[in-house]
VEXLUMLUM-485847 format. One record per residue: residue in three letters; chain; x, z, y of N, C-alpha, C in turn. Coordinates in nm, 2 decimals, m for minus. Layout:
BEGIN
+-----+----+--------+--------+--------+--------+--------+--------+--------+--------+--------+
!  aa ! ch !   n_c1 !   n_c3 !   n_c2 !  ca_c1 !  ca_c3 !  ca_c2 !   c_c1 !   c_c3 !   c_c2 !
+-----+----+--------+--------+--------+--------+--------+--------+--------+--------+--------+
! ALA !  A !      X !      Z !      Y !      X !      Z !      Y !      X !      Z !      Y !
...
+-----+----+--------+--------+--------+--------+--------+--------+--------+--------+--------+
END
This chain:
BEGIN
+-----+----+--------+--------+--------+--------+--------+--------+--------+--------+--------+
!  aa ! ch !   n_c1 !   n_c3 !   n_c2 !  ca_c1 !  ca_c3 !  ca_c2 !   c_c1 !   c_c3 !   c_c2 !
+-----+----+--------+--------+--------+--------+--------+--------+--------+--------+--------+
! MET !  A !   0.08 !   0.00 !  m0.13 !   0.02 !   0.00 !   0.00 !   0.08 !   0.00 !   0.13 !
! SER !  A !   0.06 !  m0.05 !   0.21 !   0.14 !  m0.07 !   0.36 !   0.04 !  m0.11 !   0.46 !
! LEU !  A !   0.07 !  m0.04 !   0.56 !   0.00 !  m0.04 !   0.69 !   0.07 !  m0.14 !   0.81 !
! ARG !  A !  m0.01 !  m0.17 !   0.90 !   0.06 !  m0.25 !   1.00 !   0.02 !  m0.17 !   1.13 !
! LYS !  A !   0.11 !  m0.16 !   1.22 !   0.09 !  m0.10 !   1.37 !   0.12 !  m0.20 !   1.44 !
! GLY !  A !   0.01 !  m0.29 !   1.50 !   0.04 !  m0.40 !   1.59 !   0.11 !  m0.50 !   1.47 !
! ASN !  A !   0.22 !  m0.56 !   1.52 !   0.27 !  m0.66 !   1.44 !   0.39 !  m0.61 !   1.34 !
! THR !  A !   0.41 !  m0.46 !   1.34 !   0.50 !  m0.38 !   1.27 !   0.44 !  m0.35 !   1.13 !
! LEU !  A !   0.53 !  m0.39 !   1.03 !   0.49 !  m0.32 !   0.87 !   0.53 !  m0.19 !   0.89 !
! ILE !  A !   0.46 !  m0.10 !   0.83 !   0.49 !   0.05 !   0.81 !   0.48 !   0.05 !   0.66 !
! SER !  A !   0.59 !   0.13 !   0.61 !   0.60 !   0.14 !   0.47 !   0.50 !   0.25 !   0.41 !
! GLY !  A !   0.43 !   0.21 !   0.31 !   0.33 !   0.33 !   0.26 !   0.39 !   0.42 !   0.17 !
! VAL !  A !   0.52 !   0.46 !   0.14 !   0.58 !   0.56 !   0.07 !   0.57 !   0.69 !   0.14 !
! GLY !  A !   0.53 !   0.78 !   0.06 !   0.49 !   0.92 !   0.13 !   0.60 !   1.00 !   0.13 !
! ILE !  A !   0.61 !   1.11 !   0.19 !   0.73 !   1.21 !   0.19 !   0.78 !   1.24 !   0.07 !
! ASP !  A !   0.68 !   1.23 !  m0.02 !   0.72 !   1.28 !  m0.18 !   0.78 !   1.18 !  m0.25 !
! GLY !  A !   0.79 !   1.07 !  m0.20 !   0.85 !   0.94 !  m0.25 !   0.76 !   0.86 !  m0.33 !
! VAL !  A !   0.62 !   0.90 !  m0.34 !   0.52 !   0.83 !  m0.40 !   0.45 !   0.73 !  m0.31 !
! THR !  A !   0.43 !   0.62 !  m0.35 !   0.34 !   0.51 !  m0.28 !   0.20 !   0.54 !  m0.32 !
! PRO !  A !   0.10 !   0.59 !  m0.21 !  m0.03 !   0.62 !  m0.26 !  m0.11 !   0.47 !  m0.29 !
! THR !  A !  m0.20 !   0.48 !  m0.36 !  m0.28 !   0.33 !  m0.41 !  m0.42 !   0.40 !  m0.39 !
! ALA !  A !  m0.49 !   0.28 !  m0.36 !  m0.64 !   0.29 !  m0.33 !  m0.71 !   0.16 !  m0.39 !
! SER !  A !  m0.84 !   0.19 !  m0.47 !  m0.91 !   0.08 !  m0.50 !  m1.05 !   0.12 !  m0.48 !
! VAL !  A !  m1.15 !   0.01 !  m0.46 !  m1.29 !   0.03 !  m0.45 !  m1.34 !  m0.07 !  m0.55 !
! THR !  A !  m1.43 !  m0.03 !  m0.63 !  m1.51 !  m0.11 !  m0.72 !  m1.66 !  m0.11 !  m0.69 !
! LYS !  A !  m1.75 !  m0.21 !  m0.71 !  m1.88 !  m0.19 !  m0.71 !  m1.95 !  m0.22 !  m0.81 !
! VAL !  A !  m2.05 !  m0.16 !  m0.87 !  m2.14 !  m0.21 !  m0.97 !  m2.28 !  m0.18 !  m0.92 !
! ASN !  A !  m2.34 !  m0.30 !  m0.91 !  m2.50 !  m0.27 !  m0.87 !  m2.49 !  m0.20 !  m0.71 !
! ASP !  A !  m2.54 !  m0.10 !  m0.71 !  m2.56 !  m0.03 !  m0.59 !  m2.48 !   0.08 !  m0.56 !
! VAL !  A !  m2.36 !   0.10 !  m0.65 !  m2.29 !   0.21 !  m0.65 !  m2.13 !   0.15 !  m0.63 !
! ALA !  A !  m2.08 !   0.21 !  m0.53 !  m1.92 !   0.19 !  m0.50 !  m1.85 !   0.31 !  m0.53 !
! THR !  A !  m1.73 !   0.27 !  m0.61 !  m1.63 !   0.38 !  m0.66 !  m1.51 !   0.34 !  m0.56 !
! ILE !  A !  m1.47 !   0.46 !  m0.50 !  m1.34 !   0.47 !  m0.41 !  m1.24 !   0.56 !  m0.49 !
! SER !  A !  m1.13 !   0.49 !  m0.54 !  m1.02 !   0.58 !  m0.59 !  m0.88 !   0.58 !  m0.51 !
! ILE !  A !  m0.83 !   0.71 !  m0.52 !  m0.71 !   0.70 !  m0.45 !  m0.61 !   0.80 !  m0.53 !
! THR !  A !  m0.50 !   0.72 !  m0.56 !  m0.39 !   0.79 !  m0.64 !  m0.27 !   0.84 !  m0.56 !
! ASP !  A !  m0.21 !   0.95 !  m0.57 !  m0.10 !   0.98 !  m0.50 !  m0.01 !   1.09 !  m0.58 !
! ALA !  A !   0.07 !   1.16 !  m0.54 !   0.17 !   1.24 !  m0.62 !   0.09 !   1.36 !  m0.68 !
! ASN !  A !  m0.03 !   1.37 !  m0.63 !  m0.11 !   1.49 !  m0.68 !  m0.20 !   1.45 !  m0.79 !
! GLY !  A !  m0.24 !   1.34 !  m0.80 !  m0.32 !   1.28 !  m0.91 !  m0.42 !   1.17 !  m0.83 !
! THR !  A !  m0.51 !   1.17 !  m0.91 !  m0.63 !   1.05 !  m0.85 !  m0.75 !   1.13 !  m0.83 !
! THR !  A !  m0.81 !   1.08 !  m0.71 !  m0.93 !   1.15 !  m0.66 !  m1.04 !   1.02 !  m0.65 !
! SER !  A !  m1.15 !   1.04 !  m0.72 !  m1.25 !   0.91 !  m0.71 !  m1.38 !   0.98 !  m0.65 !
! ALA !  A !  m1.46 !   0.90 !  m0.60 !  m1.59 !   0.94 !  m0.54 !  m1.66 !   0.81 !  m0.53 !
! SER !  A !  m1.79 !   0.83 !  m0.60 !  m1.90 !   0.72 !  m0.59 !  m2.00 !   0.74 !  m0.51 !
! ILE !  A !  m2.04 !   0.64 !  m0.45 !  m2.18 !   0.67 !  m0.35 !  m2.25 !   0.55 !  m0.37 !
! ARG !  A !  m2.37 !   0.57 !  m0.36 !  m2.49 !   0.46 !  m0.36 !  m2.49 !   0.39 !  m0.21 !
! ASP !  A !  m2.54 !   0.28 !  m0.21 !  m2.55 !   0.20 !  m0.08 !  m2.66 !   0.29 !  m0.02 !
! GLY !  A !  m2.64 !   0.28 !   0.12 !  m2.76 !   0.34 !   0.19 !  m2.78 !   0.29 !   0.35 !
! SER !  A !  m2.88 !   0.31 !   0.41 !  m2.90 !   0.22 !   0.53 !  m2.80 !   0.27 !   0.64 !
! SER !  A !  m2.73 !   0.40 !   0.62 !  m2.63 !   0.45 !   0.72 !  m2.52 !   0.55 !   0.65 !
! PRO !  A !  m2.41 !   0.57 !   0.71 !  m2.30 !   0.64 !   0.63 !  m2.37 !   0.80 !   0.61 !
! ASP !  A !  m2.47 !   0.82 !   0.68 !  m2.51 !   0.97 !   0.67 !  m2.63 !   0.98 !   0.57 !
! SER !  A !  m2.66 !   0.86 !   0.50 !  m2.75 !   0.87 !   0.40 !  m2.70 !   0.84 !   0.26 !
! TYR !  A !  m2.58 !   0.85 !   0.25 !  m2.56 !   0.81 !   0.10 !  m2.56 !   0.92 !   0.00 !
! THR !  A !  m2.58 !   0.90 !  m0.12 !  m2.59 !   1.01 !  m0.23 !  m2.47 !   1.00 !  m0.31 !
! SER !  A !  m2.40 !   1.11 !  m0.31 !  m2.27 !   1.12 !  m0.41 !  m2.34 !   1.14 !  m0.54 !
! VAL !  A !  m2.26 !   1.02 !  m0.65 !  m2.30 !   1.03 !  m0.78 !  m2.19 !   1.05 !  m0.88 !
! ALA !  A !  m2.06 !   1.07 !  m0.83 !  m1.98 !   1.11 !  m0.91 !  m1.84 !   1.14 !  m0.85 !
! THR !  A !  m1.77 !   1.26 !  m0.89 !  m1.65 !   1.27 !  m0.85 !  m1.55 !   1.34 !  m0.95 !
! THR !  A !  m1.44 !   1.27 !  m0.96 !  m1.34 !   1.32 !  m1.06 !  m1.22 !   1.35 !  m1.00 !
! TYR !  A !  m1.12 !   1.43 !  m1.06 !  m0.99 !   1.46 !  m1.00 !  m0.91 !   1.48 !  m1.14 !
! THR !  A !  m0.79 !   1.42 !  m1.12 !  m0.66 !   1.45 !  m1.22 !  m0.55 !   1.50 !  m1.14 !
! ILE !  A !  m0.50 !   1.64 !  m1.19 !  m0.37 !   1.68 !  m1.15 !  m0.27 !   1.65 !  m1.26 !
! ALA !  A !  m0.19 !   1.57 !  m1.24 !  m0.10 !   1.50 !  m1.33 !   0.00 !   1.60 !  m1.37 !
! GLU !  A !   0.05 !   1.71 !  m1.27 !   0.12 !   1.82 !  m1.32 !   0.10 !   1.95 !  m1.24 !
! LEU !  A !   0.05 !   2.04 !  m1.31 !   0.02 !   2.15 !  m1.23 !   0.13 !   2.24 !  m1.22 !
! ALA !  A !   0.19 !   2.24 !  m1.11 !   0.31 !   2.34 !  m1.08 !   0.27 !   2.44 !  m1.00 !
! GLY !  A !   0.36 !   2.54 !  m0.97 !   0.35 !   2.65 !  m0.88 !   0.33 !   2.63 !  m0.75 !
! ASN !  A !   0.28 !   2.72 !  m0.68 !   0.27 !   2.72 !  m0.53 !   0.19 !   2.60 !  m0.48 !
! ALA !  A !   0.06 !   2.57 !  m0.55 !  m0.02 !   2.47 !  m0.50 !  m0.16 !   2.52 !  m0.47 !
! ALA !  A !  m0.25 !   2.45 !  m0.39 !  m0.38 !   2.49 !  m0.37 !  m0.46 !   2.35 !  m0.38 !
! TYR !  A !  m0.58 !   2.34 !  m0.47 !  m0.65 !   2.23 !  m0.48 !  m0.79 !   2.28 !  m0.45 !
! LYS !  A !  m0.85 !   2.22 !  m0.34 !  m0.99 !   2.26 !  m0.27 !  m1.05 !   2.11 !  m0.30 !
! LEU !  A !  m1.14 !   2.09 !  m0.42 !  m1.16 !   1.99 !  m0.47 !  m1.33 !   1.94 !  m0.45 !
! GLY !  A !  m1.38 !   2.03 !  m0.39 !  m1.54 !   2.02 !  m0.39 !  m1.61 !   1.99 !  m0.52 !
! GLU !  A !  m1.76 !   1.92 !  m0.51 !  m1.82 !   1.88 !  m0.62 !  m1.75 !   1.80 !  m0.74 !
! LEU !  A !  m1.73 !   1.84 !  m0.85 !  m1.68 !   1.74 !  m0.95 !  m1.76 !   1.71 !  m1.07 !
! THR !  A !  m1.76 !   1.61 !  m1.13 !  m1.81 !   1.58 !  m1.25 !  m1.71 !   1.58 !  m1.38 !
! SER !  A !  m1.57 !   1.57 !  m1.31 !  m1.48 !   1.58 !  m1.41 !  m1.35 !   1.64 !  m1.36 !
! LEU !  A !  m1.27 !   1.71 !  m1.44 !  m1.14 !   1.78 !  m1.38 !  m1.03 !   1.75 !  m1.51 !
! THR !  A !  m0.93 !   1.71 !  m1.47 !  m0.85 !   1.68 !  m1.58 !  m0.70 !   1.75 !  m1.53 !
! ILE !  A !  m0.64 !   1.84 !  m1.60 !  m0.51 !   1.86 !  m1.57 !  m0.43 !   1.81 !  m1.71 !
! THR !  A !  m0.32 !   1.72 !  m1.66 !  m0.25 !   1.66 !  m1.78 !  m0.12 !   1.73 !  m1.82 !
! ALA !  A !  m0.07 !   1.81 !  m1.74 !   0.04 !   1.91 !  m1.76 !   0.06 !   2.03 !  m1.68 !
! SER !  A !   0.10 !   2.14 !  m1.75 !   0.09 !   2.26 !  m1.68 !   0.24 !   2.30 !  m1.68 !
! ILE !  A !   0.31 !   2.35 !  m1.59 !   0.46 !   2.39 !  m1.59 !   0.45 !   2.54 !  m1.56 !
! ALA !  A !   0.51 !   2.63 !  m1.66 !   0.52 !   2.77 !  m1.63 !   0.58 !   2.80 !  m1.49 !
! SER !  A !   0.53 !   2.88 !  m1.41 !   0.57 !   2.89 !  m1.29 !   0.57 !   3.05 !  m1.23 !
! ASP !  A !   0.62 !   3.12 !  m1.19 !   0.60 !   3.24 !  m1.11 !   0.54 !   3.25 !  m1.01 !
! MET !  A !   0.48 !   3.12 !  m0.95 !   0.44 !   3.11 !  m0.82 !   0.31 !   3.05 !  m0.86 !
! GLU !  A !   0.21 !   3.11 !  m0.81 !   0.06 !   3.08 !  m0.83 !   0.01 !   2.95 !  m0.79 !
! SER !  A !  m0.09 !   2.89 !  m0.85 !  m0.15 !   2.80 !  m0.80 !  m0.28 !   2.82 !  m0.83 !
! VAL !  A !  m0.38 !   2.76 !  m0.73 !  m0.53 !   2.79 !  m0.74 !  m0.60 !   2.65 !  m0.73 !
! ILE !  A !  m0.72 !   2.67 !  m0.79 !  m0.80 !   2.54 !  m0.79 !  m0.96 !   2.59 !  m0.74 !
! TYR !  A !  m1.01 !   2.52 !  m0.68 !  m1.15 !   2.57 !  m0.64 !  m1.21 !   2.43 !  m0.64 !
! PHE !  A !  m1.36 !   2.45 !  m0.72 !  m1.44 !   2.32 !  m0.72 !  m1.58 !   2.37 !  m0.75 !
! GLN !  A !  m1.68 !   2.28 !  m0.75 !  m1.81 !   2.30 !  m0.77 !  m1.85 !   2.22 !  m0.90 !
! SER !  A !  m1.95 !   2.29 !  m0.96 !  m2.01 !   2.21 !  m1.06 !  m2.14 !   2.19 !  m1.02 !
! GLY !  A !  m2.17 !   2.06 !  m1.03 !  m2.31 !   2.05 !  m0.94 !  m2.44 !   2.04 !  m1.05 !
! SER !  A !  m2.54 !   1.95 !  m1.03 !  m2.64 !   1.95 !  m1.14 !  m2.61 !   1.88 !  m1.24 !
! THR !  A !  m2.50 !   1.78 !  m1.24 !  m2.43 !   1.74 !  m1.35 !  m2.31 !   1.83 !  m1.38 !
! PRO !  A !  m2.32 !   1.90 !  m1.50 !  m2.20 !   2.00 !  m1.51 !  m2.05 !   1.91 !  m1.50 !
! THR !  A !  m1.96 !   2.00 !  m1.49 !  m1.83 !   1.93 !  m1.45 !  m1.76 !   1.94 !  m1.61 !
! ASN !  A !  m1.70 !   1.83 !  m1.66 !  m1.62 !   1.84 !  m1.80 !  m1.47 !   1.86 !  m1.74 !
! VAL !  A !  m1.41 !   1.95 !  m1.83 !  m1.28 !   1.98 !  m1.79 !  m1.20 !   1.94 !  m1.91 !
! SER !  A !  m1.07 !   1.89 !  m1.88 !  m0.97 !   1.86 !  m1.99 !  m0.84 !   1.92 !  m1.95 !
! ILE !  A !  m0.78 !   2.02 !  m2.04 !  m0.67 !   2.07 !  m1.97 !  m0.57 !   2.10 !  m2.08 !
! PRO !  A !  m0.44 !   2.10 !  m2.06 !  m0.32 !   2.13 !  m2.19 !  m0.35 !   2.25 !  m2.25 !
! ASP !  A !  m0.33 !   2.25 !  m2.37 !  m0.37 !   2.38 !  m2.46 !  m0.26 !   2.48 !  m2.44 !
! ASN !  A !  m0.14 !   2.44 !  m2.35 !  m0.06 !   2.57 !  m2.32 !  m0.09 !   2.65 !  m2.22 !
! LEU !  A !  m0.20 !   2.64 !  m2.18 !  m0.27 !   2.75 !  m2.08 !  m0.35 !   2.85 !  m2.15 !
! THR !  A !  m0.32 !   2.98 !  m2.12 !  m0.40 !   3.09 !  m2.17 !  m0.51 !   3.11 !  m2.07 !
! ASN !  A !  m0.64 !   3.10 !  m2.12 !  m0.74 !   3.08 !  m2.04 !  m0.82 !   3.22 !  m2.04 !
! LEU !  A !  m0.85 !   3.30 !  m1.94 !  m0.91 !   3.42 !  m1.94 !  m1.03 !   3.42 !  m1.84 !
! GLY !  A !  m1.14 !   3.50 !  m1.85 !  m1.22 !   3.51 !  m1.76 !  m1.36 !   3.42 !  m1.80 !
! ASP !  A !  m1.43 !   3.36 !  m1.69 !  m1.55 !   3.28 !  m1.70 !  m1.51 !   3.13 !  m1.75 !
! VAL !  A !  m1.44 !   3.13 !  m1.85 !  m1.38 !   3.01 !  m1.89 !  m1.51 !   2.93 !  m2.00 !
! PRO !  A !  m1.52 !   2.79 !  m1.95 !  m1.62 !   2.73 !  m2.05 !  m1.59 !   2.73 !  m2.18 !
! THR !  A !  m1.67 !   2.70 !  m2.29 !  m1.62 !   2.68 !  m2.42 !  m1.55 !   2.56 !  m2.44 !
! LEU !  A !  m1.40 !   2.62 !  m2.49 !  m1.34 !   2.49 !  m2.51 !  m1.31 !   2.45 !  m2.66 !
! THR !  A !  m1.29 !   2.31 !  m2.68 !  m1.26 !   2.27 !  m2.81 !  m1.11 !   2.23 !  m2.79 !
! THR !  A !  m1.01 !   2.24 !  m2.89 !  m0.87 !   2.19 !  m2.88 !  m0.84 !   2.10 !  m2.97 !
! SER !  A !  m0.78 !   1.99 !  m2.95 !  m0.74 !   1.89 !  m3.05 !  m0.63 !   1.80 !  m2.98 !
! GLY !  A !  m0.52 !   1.78 !  m3.06 !  m0.41 !   1.69 !  m3.02 !  m0.35 !   1.76 !  m2.87 !
! GLY !  A !  m0.34 !   1.89 !  m2.86 !  m0.26 !   1.92 !  m2.73 !  m0.34 !   1.95 !  m2.59 !
! VAL !  A !  m0.48 !   1.94 !  m2.61 !  m0.58 !   1.92 !  m2.50 !  m0.69 !   2.00 !  m2.54 !
! SER !  A !  m0.75 !   2.08 !  m2.45 !  m0.86 !   2.16 !  m2.45 !  m0.97 !   2.08 !  m2.37 !
! THR !  A !  m1.09 !   2.07 !  m2.42 !  m1.19 !   2.02 !  m2.37 !  m1.29 !   2.10 !  m2.36 !
! GLY !  A !  m1.38 !   2.11 !  m2.24 !  m1.51 !   2.17 !  m2.23 !  m1.59 !   2.12 !  m2.11 !
! THR !  A !  m1.71 !   2.19 !  m2.09 !  m1.82 !   2.17 !  m2.01 !  m1.85 !   2.29 !  m1.91 !
! CYS !  A !  m1.82 !   2.29 !  m1.79 !  m1.86 !   2.41 !  m1.70 !  m2.02 !   2.41 !  m1.69 !
! GLN !  A !  m2.04 !   2.53 !  m1.64 !  m2.19 !   2.56 !  m1.61 !  m2.24 !   2.47 !  m1.49 !
! GLU !  A !  m2.34 !   2.42 !  m1.49 !  m2.39 !   2.36 !  m1.37 !  m2.43 !   2.44 !  m1.26 !
! SER !  A !  m2.44 !   2.39 !  m1.15 !  m2.47 !   2.45 !  m1.03 !  m2.39 !   2.59 !  m1.00 !
! LYS !  A !  m2.26 !   2.59 !  m1.03 !  m2.18 !   2.70 !  m1.02 !  m2.05 !   2.67 !  m0.94 !
! SER !  A !  m1.98 !   2.74 !  m0.87 !  m1.86 !   2.71 !  m0.80 !  m1.77 !   2.80 !  m0.89 !
! TYR !  A !  m1.64 !   2.74 !  m0.91 !  m1.54 !   2.78 !  m0.98 !  m1.41 !   2.81 !  m0.90 !
! PHE !  A !  m1.32 !   2.91 !  m0.94 !  m1.21 !   2.93 !  m0.89 !  m1.11 !   2.97 !  m1.02 !
! ILE !  A !  m1.01 !   2.90 !  m1.00 !  m0.91 !   2.92 !  m1.11 !  m0.77 !   2.93 !  m1.06 !
! ALA !  A !  m0.72 !   3.05 !  m1.09 !  m0.58 !   3.10 !  m1.07 !  m0.48 !   3.08 !  m1.19 !
! VAL !  A !  m0.38 !   3.01 !  m1.16 !  m0.26 !   2.98 !  m1.25 !  m0.14 !   3.05 !  m1.22 !
! LEU !  A !  m0.09 !   3.14 !  m1.32 !   0.06 !   3.18 !  m1.30 !   0.10 !   3.22 !  m1.44 !
! ASN !  A !   0.23 !   3.15 !  m1.45 !   0.32 !   3.15 !  m1.58 !   0.22 !   3.10 !  m1.71 !
! ASN !  A !   0.13 !   2.99 !  m1.66 !   0.05 !   2.93 !  m1.78 !  m0.06 !   3.02 !  m1.81 !
! ILE !  A !  m0.11 !   3.12 !  m1.74 !  m0.21 !   3.20 !  m1.76 !  m0.32 !   3.17 !  m1.65 !
! ALA !  A !  m0.42 !   3.13 !  m1.70 !  m0.53 !   3.07 !  m1.60 !  m0.65 !   3.16 !  m1.61 !
! ILE !  A !  m0.68 !   3.22 !  m1.50 !  m0.81 !   3.31 !  m1.48 !  m0.90 !   3.24 !  m1.41 !
! TRP !  A !  m1.04 !   3.22 !  m1.47 !  m1.14 !   3.16 !  m1.42 !  m1.24 !   3.27 !  m1.35 !
! LYS !  A !  m1.29 !   3.23 !  m1.27 !  m1.40 !   3.29 !  m1.22 !  m1.54 !   3.20 !  m1.16 !
! ALA !  A !  m1.63 !   3.20 !  m1.22 !  m1.75 !   3.13 !  m1.17 !  m1.85 !   3.20 !  m1.10 !
! TYR !  A !  m1.93 !   3.16 !  m0.99 !  m2.00 !   3.23 !  m0.92 !  m2.09 !   3.16 !  m0.86 !
+-----+----+--------+--------+--------+--------+--------+--------+--------+--------+--------+
END
């Protein structure tokens, strides 16, 4: 991705050395916008509407490629949360999200020890998957590969 300022081409490489990418796809009346950067992929789908204020959110997914210490993720309403790797760290990371009327599906590495209001998880091939309760907010604190979940 690159940007122009006047006639000058500006590099799209972020300060973390990763070039963000963006894509938009449309099927019928639903457009899906996806942005991938060093923190993972964020996608949102919206229905066509008569004005920007009248769209209906239909899906939001988020992938954390590598959960490391000293990070905060404030993600909003999700239908899917994926953490592909977790690095043991003595610095805490936190994740905030909402599970809406469509419950959030989670996929996390099985090296995390999960405590608290954890959804029922099934483990296979190094990955634990489950579904959060609908219409709940979630807070997950991770420290040294121990994840403490709170639903409220």
